[in-house]
RODO-2510 file (C-alpha; in nm, 4 decimals, decimal comma):
residues 463
     n   res          X          Y          Z
     1     m    12,8087    27,2696     8,2029
     2     a    13,1185    27,3761     8,0073
     3     n    13,0075    27,1747     7,7045
     4     a    12,6612    27,3280     7,7238
     5     h    12,8141    27,6712     7,7291
     6     t    13,0279    27,5790     7,4302
     7     d    12,7234    27,4654     7,2353
     8     f    12,5400    27,7860     7,3242
     9     w    12,8208    28,0034     7,1868
    10     l    12,8445    27,7880     6,8752
    11     a    12,4722    27,8195     6,8146
    12     l    12,4909    28,1951     6,8629
    13     l    12,7891    28,2131     6,6277
    14     n    12,5989    28,0271     6,3565
    15     l    12,3164    28,2796     6,3410
    16     g    12,2741    28,4784     6,0212
    17     d    12,5278    28,7496     5,9429
    18     d    12,2777    29,0310     5,9816
    19     r    12,1787    28,9231     6,3336
    20     r    12,4853    28,7496     6,4774
    21     t    12,6805    29,0607     6,5793
    22     r    12,3819    29,2355     6,7342
    23     l    12,2596    28,9339     6,9313
    24     w    12,6100    28,8280     7,0419
    25     n    12,7154    29,1701     7,1701
    26     g    12,3666    29,2480     7,2939
    27     y    12,3675    28,9284     7,4986
    28     l    12,6950    29,0289     7,6649
    29     g    12,5626    29,3762     7,7376
    30     w    12,2547    29,2145     7,8898
    31     k    12,4200    28,9397     8,0968
    32     l    12,7690    29,0639     8,1858
    33     p    12,8073    29,1693     8,5516
    34     r    12,8019    29,5458     8,5843
    35     k    13,1509    29,5592     8,7367
    36     v    13,2876    29,3804     8,4291
    37     r    13,1189    29,5939     8,1630
    38     r    13,1828    29,9266     8,3326
    39     g    13,4805    29,9842     8,0982
    40     p    13,6740    30,0919     7,9257
    41     d    13,8866    30,0903     8,2412
    42     p    14,2187    30,2807     8,2216
    43     r    14,3910    29,9597     8,3285
    44     g    14,2640    29,7967     8,0116
    45     g    14,1245    29,4854     8,1707
    46     w    14,4429    29,3821     8,3469
    47     p    14,4862    29,2584     8,6091
    48     q    14,1110    29,2947     8,6727
    49     l    13,8862    29,2114     8,3787
    50     t    13,6829    29,5004     8,2423
    51     v    13,5060    29,4909     7,9063
    52     g    13,4373    29,7995     7,7004
    53     p    13,1319    29,8284     7,4767
    54     p    13,1541    29,7806     7,0995
    55     k    13,1562    30,0784     6,8693
    56     g    12,8215    30,2521     6,9083
    57     g    12,7591    30,1054     7,2549
    58     w    12,5934    29,7869     7,3743
    59     p    12,2956    29,6887     7,1537
    60     k    11,9619    29,7238     7,3306
    61     l    11,7838    29,3936     7,2885
    62     t    11,4113    29,3860     7,2397
    63     v    11,1902    29,1680     7,4576
    64     g    11,1511    28,9312     7,1653
    65     e    11,5262    28,9020     7,1185
    66     q    11,5781    28,8324     7,4892
    67     e    11,3145    28,5586     7,4755
    68     e    11,4832    28,4112     7,1667
    69     l    11,8189    28,4027     7,3432
    70     g    11,6579    28,2561     7,6539
    71     t    11,5046    27,9745     7,4461
    72     l    11,8410    27,9116     7,2819
    73     a    12,0092    27,8922     7,6226
    74     e    11,7515    27,6417     7,7513
    75     q    11,8351    27,4100     7,4612
    76     y    12,1978    27,3968     7,5787
    77     g    12,1747    27,3722     7,9559
    78     g    12,1003    27,7298     8,0568
    79     h    12,2698    28,0653     8,0342
    80     p    12,6513    28,0712     8,0605
    81     e    12,7691    28,1924     8,3987
    82     l    13,0047    28,4507     8,2454
    83     t    13,2576    28,4082     8,5243
    84     g    13,5985    28,2463     8,5044
    85     e    13,5793    28,0305     8,1911
    86     y    13,3863    28,2547     7,9564
    87     m    13,4081    28,1146     7,6038
    88     n    13,5687    27,7729     7,5817
    89     l    13,5785    27,6476     7,2228
    90     a    13,9026    27,4507     7,2572
    91     g    13,9502    27,1529     7,0275
    92     k    13,6447    27,2265     6,8158
    93     q    13,6414    27,1572     6,4430
    94     f    13,4744    27,4247     6,2368
    95     q    13,3659    27,2876     5,9003
    96     d    13,2248    27,6153     5,7659
    97     e    13,3596    27,9679     5,7484
    98     v    13,3966    28,1396     6,0841
    99     d    13,3212    28,5109     6,0940
   100     l    13,3945    28,6858     6,4238
   101     s    13,3774    29,0336     6,2714
   102     g    13,2666    29,2994     6,5172
   103     l    13,2190    29,0554     6,8053
   104     i    13,3281    29,0971     7,1664
   105     l    13,5032    28,7817     7,2907
   106     i    13,6043    28,7267     7,6538
   107     h    13,8687    28,4755     7,7582
   108     a    13,8170    28,3026     7,4246
   109     d    13,9863    27,9640     7,4123
   110     f    14,0327    27,8142     7,0646
   111     s    14,3313    27,5995     7,1617
   112     g    14,3709    27,3044     6,9270
   113     a    14,0741    27,4115     6,7155
   114     w    14,0581    27,3226     6,3458
   115     f    13,9247    27,5773     6,1018
   116     k    13,8530    27,4048     5,7728
   117     k    13,7568    27,7209     5,5876
   118     r    13,8219    28,0921     5,6030
   119     v    13,8351    28,2694     5,9407
   120     t    13,7678    28,6418     5,9774
   121     f    13,8449    28,8667     6,2763
   122     s    13,8022    29,1927     6,0855
   123     n    13,5850    29,4975     6,1547
   124     e    13,7238    29,5654     6,5033
   125     t    13,6742    29,2252     6,6584
   126     q    13,7763    29,2688     7,0225
   127     f    13,9232    29,0073     7,2552
   128     y    13,9192    29,0753     7,6287
   129     g    14,1133    28,8651     7,8741
   130     q    14,3747    28,6216     7,7537
   131     a    14,2908    28,4734     7,4107
   132     l    14,4169    28,1245     7,3294
   133     f    14,4771    27,9881     6,9794
   134     s    14,7665    27,7594     7,0698
   135     n    14,8111    27,4672     6,8276
   136     a    14,5118    27,5806     6,6232
   137     k    14,5005    27,4824     6,2546
   138     f    14,3888    27,7384     5,9976
   139     w    14,3498    27,5418     5,6747
   140     q    14,2298    27,8427     5,4734
   141     d    14,2864    28,2178     5,4925
   142     l    14,2905    28,4029     5,8209
   143     q    14,1781    28,7664     5,7961
   144     a    14,2463    28,9402     6,1273
   145     s    14,2714    29,2969     6,0030
   146     k    14,2107    29,5650     6,2673
   147     a    14,1283    29,3185     6,5413
   148     r    14,2056    29,4231     6,8986
   149     f    14,3466    29,1963     7,1664
   150     h    14,3141    29,3764     7,4996
   151     a    14,5340    29,1218     7,6778
   152     n    14,7975    28,8810     7,5560
   153     v    14,7129    28,6239     7,2885
   154     l    14,8794    28,2910     7,2193
   155     f    14,9155    28,1467     6,8684
   156     s    15,1965    27,9193     6,9831
   157     g    15,2387    27,6154     6,7605
   158     s    14,9576    27,7206     6,5281
   159     l    14,9516    27,6301     6,1605
   160     f    14,8506    27,8864     5,8982
   161     d    14,8189    27,6756     5,5854
   162     h    14,7133    27,9694     5,3662
   163     g    14,7739    28,3417     5,3965
   164     a    14,7464    28,5095     5,7362
   165     a    14,6686    28,8822     5,7450
   166     f    14,7049    29,0689     6,0747
   167     d    14,7105    29,4134     5,9113
   168     g    14,6364    29,6931     6,1551
   169     t    14,5840    29,4523     6,4450
   170     e    14,6524    29,5753     6,7982
   171     f    14,8129    29,3292     7,0361
   172     m    14,7792    29,5453     7,3469
   173     g    14,9191    29,2866     7,5846
   174     g    15,1680    29,1213     7,3532
   175     a    15,1399    28,8057     7,1454
   176     s    15,3159    28,4744     7,1106
   177     f    15,3646    28,3023     6,7744
   178     n    15,6296    28,0716     6,9180
   179     g    15,6668    27,7732     6,6854
   180     a    15,3914    27,8924     6,4507
   181     e    15,4160    27,7969     6,0838
   182     f    15,3014    28,0318     5,8079
   183     k    15,2872    27,8237     5,4895
   184     l    15,2022    28,1248     5,2704
   185     n    15,2417    28,5009     5,3077
   186     a    15,2212    28,6465     5,6576
   187     w    15,1075    29,0085     5,6747
   188     f    15,1466    29,2225     5,9873
   189     t    15,1464    29,5629     5,8154
   190     d    15,0666    29,8518     6,0532
   191     s    15,0012    29,6172     6,3441
   192     k    15,1066    29,7077     6,6980
   193     f    15,2546    29,4964     6,9741
   194     e    15,2000    29,7146     7,2783
   195     e    15,3117    29,7026     7,6396
   196     r    14,9908    29,8759     7,7422
   197     y    14,8353    29,5784     7,9193
   198     f    15,1343    29,3462     7,9276
   199     s    15,1419    29,1315     8,2387
   200     g    15,4727    29,1087     8,4215
   201     g    15,3757    28,7524     8,5122
   202     i    15,4049    28,6296     8,1525
   203     v    15,7042    28,3969     8,1172
   204     p    15,9181    28,4384     7,9212
   205     g    15,8909    28,8167     7,9158
   206     i    15,8597    28,8715     7,5406
   207     l    15,6202    29,1205     7,3884
   208     a    15,6218    28,9921     7,0284
   209     d    15,7328    28,6297     7,0499
   210     f    15,8205    28,4773     6,7122
   211     r    16,0750    28,2260     6,8358
   212     n    16,1002    27,9140     6,6181
   213     a    15,8403    28,0563     6,3795
   214     q    15,8568    27,9372     6,0189
   215     f    15,8048    28,1763     5,7270
   216     p    15,8769    27,9756     5,4077
   217     d    15,6908    28,2376     5,2032
   218     g    15,6907    28,6174     5,2330
   219     a    15,6778    28,7866     5,5729
   220     f    15,5811    29,1527     5,5857
   221     f    15,6167    29,3658     5,8970
   222     h    15,5807    29,7083     5,7310
   223     k    15,5453    29,9883     5,9896
   224     v    15,4857    29,7422     6,2714
   225     v    15,5274    29,8826     6,6218
   226     f    15,7176    29,6470     6,8503
   227     g    15,6707    29,8226     7,1822
   228     n    15,7476    30,1834     7,2687
   229     d    15,3901    30,2454     7,3806
   230     e    15,3673    30,5851     7,5474
   231     k    15,0163    30,5060     7,6785
   232     a    15,1242    30,2058     7,8834
   233     y    14,9974    30,2141     8,2405
   234     f    15,2204    29,9466     8,3896
   235     r    15,5682    30,0516     8,2826
   236     r    15,7329    29,8363     8,5452
   237     s    15,5839    29,5346     8,3705
   238     w    15,7435    29,6186     8,0360
   239     p    15,9052    29,3083     7,8908
   240     p    16,2858    29,2934     7,8565
   241     r    16,2506    29,1799     7,4941
   242     r    16,0051    29,3638     7,2734
   243     a    16,0582    29,1432     6,9645
   244     d    16,2206    28,8006     6,9622
   245     f    16,2796    28,6071     6,6377
   246     t    16,5298    28,3617     6,7842
   247     d    16,5559    28,0409     6,5759
   248     a    16,2951    28,1710     6,3309
   249     n    16,3331    28,0817     5,9642
   250     f    16,2569    28,3310     5,6853
   251     g    16,2647    28,1518     5,3504
   252     a    16,1502    28,4336     5,1197
   253     a    16,1284    28,8123     5,0948
   254     t    16,1015    28,9705     5,4380
   255     s    16,0338    29,3341     5,5180
   256     f    16,0589    29,5344     5,8389
   257     r    16,0538    29,8625     5,6468
   258     g    15,9428    30,1550     5,8594
   259     a    15,8952    29,9385     6,1700
   260     v    15,9411    30,0753     6,5219
   261     f    16,1360    29,8735     6,7770
   262     g    16,1011    29,9646     7,1434
   263     g    16,4227    29,7774     7,2192
   264     a    16,6937    29,5762     7,0519
   265     p    16,5243    29,2867     6,8627
   266     a    16,6550    28,9341     6,9120
   267     f    16,7588    28,7480     6,5964
   268     f    16,9821    28,4837     6,7548
   269     a    17,0280    28,1767     6,5320
   270     t    16,7712    28,3237     6,2930
   271     t    16,7813    28,2404     5,9234
   272     l    16,7172    28,5536     5,7178
   273     h    16,6500    28,5661     5,3467
   274     e    16,8809    28,7701     5,1241
   275     d    16,5871    28,9945     5,0387
   276     t    16,5434    29,1318     5,3911
   277     d    16,4541    29,4990     5,4155
   278     f    16,5402    29,7039     5,7269
   279     g    16,4935    30,0348     5,5458
   280     k    16,3508    30,3554     5,6950
   281     i    16,3655    30,2360     6,0550
   282     d    16,4376    30,4936     6,3235
   283     w    16,6659    30,2751     6,5312
   284     s    16,7160    30,5475     6,7914
   285     k    16,3809    30,4443     6,9401
   286     a    16,5277    30,1007     7,0081
   287     e    16,8073    30,2424     7,2235
   288     t    16,6060    30,2441     7,5427
   289     t    16,7879    30,2428     7,8735
   290     n    16,5338    30,0203     8,0474
   291     i    16,6684    29,7179     7,8603
   292     s    16,9823    29,5346     7,9710
   293     a    17,2914    29,6823     7,8054
   294     d    17,4554    29,3383     7,7920
   295     y    17,1572    29,1985     7,6037
   296     a    17,1491    29,4994     7,3699
   297     v    17,5175    29,4529     7,2817
   298     r    17,4599    29,0846     7,2027
   299     a    17,1488    29,1595     6,9973
   300     w    17,3113    29,4337     6,7864
   301     e    17,6264    29,2256     6,7451
   302     r    17,4223    28,9351     6,6122
   303     l    17,2446    29,1566     6,3584
   304     e    17,5781    29,3050     6,2549
   305     l    17,7121    28,9559     6,1866
   306     m    17,4009    28,8560     5,9920
   307     m    17,4218    29,1639     5,7689
   308     s    17,7881    29,0874     5,7054
   309     r    17,6992    28,7352     5,5927
   310     l    17,4292    28,8758     5,3649
   311     e    17,6865    29,1230     5,2246
   312     k    17,4869    29,4279     5,3289
   313     p    17,7601    29,6721     5,4412
   314     l    17,5243    29,9631     5,5014
   315     d    17,3051    29,7643     5,7399
   316     r    17,6092    29,5962     5,8937
   317     h    17,7640    29,9279     5,9900
   318     k    17,4292    30,0557     6,1139
   319     f    17,4111    29,7736     6,3679
   320     f    17,7805    29,8203     6,4482
   321     r    17,7071    30,1804     6,5486
   322     l    17,4129    30,0686     6,7635
   323     k    17,6340    29,8082     6,9291
   324     m    17,9029    30,0642     7,0049
   325     r    17,6527    30,2996     7,1672
   326     a    17,5132    30,0149     7,3771
   327     r    17,8655    29,9182     7,4850
   328     r    17,9127    30,2677     7,6235
   329     r    17,6735    30,1746     7,9038
   330     t    17,8959    29,8853     8,0116
   331     e    18,2447    30,0384     7,9843
   332     s    18,4716    30,2253     8,2235
   333     l    18,4908    30,6034     8,2213
   334     v    18,8019    30,6119     8,0018
   335     l    18,6676    30,3701     7,7408
   336     r    18,3308    30,5392     7,7541
   337     s    18,4944    30,8726     7,6783
   338     l    18,6935    30,7301     7,3869
   339     n    18,3783    30,5626     7,2581
   340     w    18,1968    30,8967     7,2742
   341     l    18,4795    31,0767     7,0904
   342     f    18,4787    30,8102     6,8190
   343     e    18,1092    30,8747     6,7626
   344     k    18,1300    31,2523     6,7714
   345     t    18,4284    31,2799     6,5371
   346     s    18,3245    31,0280     6,2727
   347     d    17,9991    30,8525     6,3737
   348     y    18,1993    30,5353     6,4312
   349     g    18,3672    30,5538     6,0926
   350     w    18,0527    30,6240     5,8909
   351     g    17,9895    30,9995     5,8987
   352     v    18,1902    31,1449     5,6096
   353     g    18,0589    31,4951     5,6672
   354     r    18,1295    31,4821     6,0397
   355     a    18,4829    31,3495     5,9903
   356     f    18,5559    31,6060     5,7177
   357     t    18,4318    31,8879     5,9413
   358     c    18,6549    31,7788     6,2300
   359     w    18,9580    31,7381     6,0007
   360     l    18,9013    32,0778     5,8394
   361     a    18,8320    32,2520     6,1694
   362     n    19,1572    32,1214     6,3164
   363     w    19,3871    32,3133     6,0825
   364     l    19,1570    32,6091     6,0068
   365     l    19,1177    32,6862     6,3776
   366     a    19,4919    32,6525     6,4319
   367     s    19,5552    32,8751     6,1287
   368     s    19,3228    33,1402     6,2716
   369     l    19,5099    33,1344     6,6022
   370     l    19,8448    33,1627     6,4242
   371     f    19,7225    33,4576     6,2208
   372     a    19,5766    33,6336     6,5244
   373     n    19,9043    33,5761     6,7070
   374     s    20,1178    33,7283     6,4272
   375     s    19,9005    34,0028     6,2789
   376     v    19,9547    34,2364     6,5740
   377     l    20,3239    34,2616     6,4876
   378     s    20,2775    34,4512     6,1662
   379     t    20,5605    34,7065     6,1331
   380     k    20,3527    34,9304     5,9055
   381     s    20,2095    35,2374     6,0688
   382     d    19,9764    35,3083     5,7786
   383     a    19,6769    35,0703     5,7766
   384     a    19,6519    35,0700     5,3956
   385     a    20,0193    34,9890     5,3603
   386     a    19,9822    34,7017     5,6105
   387     v    19,7259    34,5147     5,4002
   388     p    19,9767    34,3259     5,1808
   389     e    20,1681    34,2127     5,4878
   390     q    19,8462    34,0920     5,6489
   391     w    19,7676    33,8849     5,3387
   392     h    20,1148    33,7297     5,3501
   393     l    20,0654    33,6449     5,7167
   394     a    19,7207    33,4970     5,6479
   395     l    19,8545    33,2723     5,3719
   396     a    20,1487    33,1762     5,5905
   397     a    19,9126    33,0867     5,8762
   398     l    19,6963    32,8694     5,6472
   399     g    19,9977    32,6942     5,5004
   400     t    20,1649    32,6375     5,8364
   401     g    19,8384    32,5202     5,9963
   402     f    19,7926    32,2686     5,7173
   403     s    20,1537    32,1462     5,7366
   404     n    20,1376    32,1085     6,1151
   405     a    19,8190    31,9012     6,0856
   406     h    19,9998    31,6802     5,8326
   407     a    20,3480    31,6855     5,9821
   408     f    20,4330    31,3506     5,8256
   409     l    20,4498    31,5325     5,4889
   410     f    20,7343    31,7585     5,6158
   411     l    20,5927    32,0524     5,4185
   412     a    20,7205    32,3160     5,6629
   413     a    21,0466    32,1400     5,7497
   414     d    21,3832    32,2629     5,6256
   415     g    21,3748    32,2401     5,2499
   416     g    20,9960    32,1853     5,2433
   417     y    20,7568    32,3660     5,0116
   418     l    20,6109    32,5689     5,2983
   419     e    20,9366    32,6429     5,4854
   420     a    20,9146    33,0149     5,4054
   421     h    20,5652    33,0331     5,5537
   422     r    20,6868    32,8803     5,8801
   423     q    20,9831    33,1158     5,8963
   424     l    20,7597    33,4208     5,8427
   425     l    20,5382    33,3146     6,1342
   426     e    20,8410    33,2509     6,3522
   427     e    20,9445    33,6120     6,2972
   428     h    20,6013    33,7303     6,4103
   429     d    20,5372    33,4781     6,6936
   430     s    20,4363    33,7313     6,9580
   431     h    20,3117    33,4891     7,2254
   432     g    20,5277    33,1850     7,1495
   433     i    20,2374    32,9578     7,0548
   434     l    20,3777    32,8367     6,7223
   435     v    20,5560    32,5295     6,8614
   436     p    20,2969    32,4090     7,1211
   437     l    20,0100    32,4669     6,8796
   438     g    20,1989    32,2799     6,6090
   439     t    20,2557    31,9875     6,8474
   440     i    19,8828    31,9627     6,9250
   441     e    19,8020    31,9738     6,5539
   442     a    20,0637    31,7111     6,4781
   443     v    19,8936    31,4750     6,7223
   444     l    19,5320    31,5410     6,6223
   445     g    19,5871    31,5832     6,2487
   446     p    19,6763    31,2226     6,1563
   447     i    19,3993    31,0873     6,3798
   448     l    19,1339    31,3041     6,2206
   449     l    19,2685    31,2340     5,8721
   450     f    19,2532    30,8624     5,9481
   451     f    18,8876    30,8967     6,0525
   452     l    18,8101    31,0853     5,7313
   453     l    18,9739    30,8192     5,5138
   454     l    18,8027    30,5470     5,7190
   455     t    18,4591    30,6982     5,6590
   456     l    18,5294    30,7300     5,2871
   457     r    18,6379    30,3686     5,2729
   458     n    18,3350    30,2443     5,4653
   459     r    18,0871    30,4478     5,2622
   460     f    18,2255    30,3785     4,9153
   461     r    18,3965    30,0424     4,9304
   462     l    18,2818    29,7816     4,6820
   463     a    18,2627    29,4946     4,9304
***
């Protein structure tokens, strides 16, 4: 019976372009059990299969069209049962072009199939239930633009001998390209790998699985969404790894520009091309707390090392900062606090503006306190006559605050350039804060200056 069903679907697929989509979808709307086609169900067809209608609704078949489909079914052993094994086309060899544009496919199994010519999934082709393309061979172009997979799909071990375009495709339950080989350009621009209908029973738990994938030519993941789906219904089933490129090989220009990562991506033992673009990515969206902190540290550390080997200091330090923030979730209270201070004072040695602000605030704030402490001691009864003295005290406070913050320069020490400023403040030290405040500055000053110089070095070093 399975072979008869296969032949029926093949015959229906080979109808003329102007009739194929209408008769295919119309047949499903006619024969699918009502509980299956009641969709779209908010659970998205998982774990219970529900099938939504195509755009514009299910086609209403005429009596003549129903009779035509009935005759076609009789030629191939009767109507498919449309339960369990829906569309089994595994191992088939397609000699002509295959156009699935606009079709509704349910539990489609193309495992081991050979496609001799071009294959098209465009125009909102929709796959319900798990779709299987494992070990399939695409000997010509694959155009899968704007297709929708409402459950997970497997392209594991598949061969794409010519270009493969998955632009704008929605993988609502995740996808596996484990061991797939893309001989020519692979395009995933604007596609989405979503947790929406991801099954927690999928092992291993990877949303976008590109382990061992081979990209000898260009690979383009512009604005791809790897997880972070706010519409997901089964958040407890979210996979621990949203994107895994472990052991993948990128042999030409590769771009993740503008991509969104719902967690730290895995690039362990991955070979990246020198022309790899991680530009305009909001990495803060990858710092989710529902992913293991230990894994996140390892993932960011690996990317940091890879960027160092590719001599990309900007990207290297970016992943270093992400690693440091992830480590904060694993450290003790003391180390966590120091980690937090390192970020806030200098953005882990990268934020020049932040480090400069902290360094400047250290001695300006101290100078303000010194001035406020001494200005009340003006011996002039006339306010106008006291102005010059106030200016002298203000300059003395600025100079002394600066020298205290840089005590190693000995500017306010005996014989120093700013000794007179210190002595003036000593004469007007009404609350005795000059020495303790100077001690605090002497401790913080060199640290903040070091952070400032560190950020300048990291941002403007040649190598």
